[in-house]
C-alpha positions as CSV (number, residue, x, y, z in Angstrom):
1,X,20.8,-167.9,-29.2
2,X,19.2,-165.5,-31.6
3,X,16.3,-165.8,-34.1
4,X,18.9,-166.5,-36.9
5,X,20.5,-169.2,-34.8
6,X,17.2,-170.9,-34.2
7,X,16.3,-170.7,-37.9
8,X,19.7,-172.2,-38.9
9,X,19.4,-175.0,-36.3
10,X,15.9,-176.0,-37.3
11,X,16.8,-175.9,-41.0
12,X,19.7,-178.3,-40.4
13,X,17.5,-180.6,-38.4
14,X,14.5,-180.7,-40.7
15,X,15.8,-180.3,-44.2
16,X,13.5,-177.3,-44.8
17,X,15.0,-174.1,-46.1
18,X,15.9,-171.2,-43.9
19,X,13.3,-169.1,-45.8
20,X,10.5,-171.7,-45.0
21,X,11.6,-171.9,-41.3
22,X,11.7,-168.1,-41.0
23,X,8.2,-167.8,-42.4
24,X,6.9,-170.4,-39.9
25,X,8.7,-168.8,-37.0
26,X,7.4,-165.4,-37.9
27,X,3.9,-166.9,-38.1
28,X,4.3,-168.4,-34.6
29,X,5.5,-165.2,-33.1
30,X,2.7,-163.2,-34.8
31,X,0.1,-165.6,-33.6
32,X,1.4,-165.5,-30.0
33,X,1.6,-161.7,-30.1
34,X,-2.0,-161.4,-31.4
35,X,-3.3,-163.8,-28.7
36,X,-1.5,-161.8,-26.0
37,X,-2.9,-158.5,-27.4
38,X,-6.4,-160.0,-26.8
39,X,-5.5,-160.9,-23.3
40,X,-5.4,-164.6,-24.0
41,X,-3.1,-167.2,-22.5
42,X,-0.9,-169.3,-24.9
43,X,0.0,-172.7,-23.6
44,X,2.8,-174.8,-25.2
45,X,2.8,-178.2,-23.4
46,X,6.2,-179.2,-22.2
47,X,7.6,-175.7,-22.8
48,X,5.5,-173.1,-20.9
49,X,2.8,-170.5,-21.1
50,X,2.8,-167.0,-22.4
51,X,0.5,-164.9,-20.2
52,X,-0.4,-161.2,-19.7
53,X,0.0,-160.0,-16.1
54,X,-1.7,-156.9,-14.8
55,X,0.3,-154.3,-12.9
56,X,-1.8,-152.1,-10.7
57,X,-1.4,-148.3,-10.6
58,X,1.0,-147.2,-7.9
59,X,3.0,-144.3,-6.6
60,X,6.8,-144.3,-7.3
61,X,9.5,-141.8,-6.6
62,X,11.7,-140.1,-9.2
63,X,15.2,-140.8,-7.8
64,X,16.7,-137.6,-9.3
65,X,14.1,-135.1,-8.0
66,X,12.6,-137.2,-5.1
67,X,9.2,-136.2,-6.6
68,X,6.3,-138.8,-6.2
69,X,5.0,-139.9,-9.6
70,X,1.8,-141.8,-10.3
71,X,2.4,-144.9,-12.5
72,X,-0.7,-146.0,-14.5
73,X,-2.1,-149.5,-14.6
74,X,-0.4,-151.6,-17.2
75,X,-0.2,-155.0,-18.7
76,X,3.0,-157.0,-19.0
77,X,3.6,-160.0,-21.3
78,X,5.3,-162.8,-19.3
79,X,6.4,-166.4,-19.8
80,X,5.9,-169.1,-17.2
81,X,8.2,-172.1,-17.7
82,X,6.7,-175.6,-17.6
83,X,7.8,-178.1,-14.9
84,X,9.0,-180.4,-17.7
85,X,11.3,-177.8,-19.2
86,X,12.5,-176.7,-15.8
87,X,13.5,-180.3,-15.0
88,X,15.2,-180.8,-18.4
89,X,17.3,-177.6,-17.9
90,X,18.2,-178.4,-14.3
91,X,19.2,-182.0,-15.1
92,X,21.3,-180.9,-18.1
93,X,23.1,-178.0,-16.3
94,X,23.7,-180.0,-13.1
95,X,25.3,-182.8,-15.1
96,X,27.5,-180.2,-17.0
97,X,25.6,-180.8,-20.3
């Protein structure tokens, strides 16, 4: 499912226009992105949490040259699925929709 698919589905279900839905969705994505840039956690109950994980600096090997390369510390945005959503997906897929 793409962003366009989400906009279309929500517009059909709510009666709002696609332009209105796109503006809201863009606002939500922007808000989540800004919170993650500040290192904040974003919790959506029943859905999951957007978090920032820290990756420590480490040594890695370049497979082509076999040279050891130092990878710097970095931060990775991640999503942790809620138990509720996990259960919904499992029940649905195990039943065959």
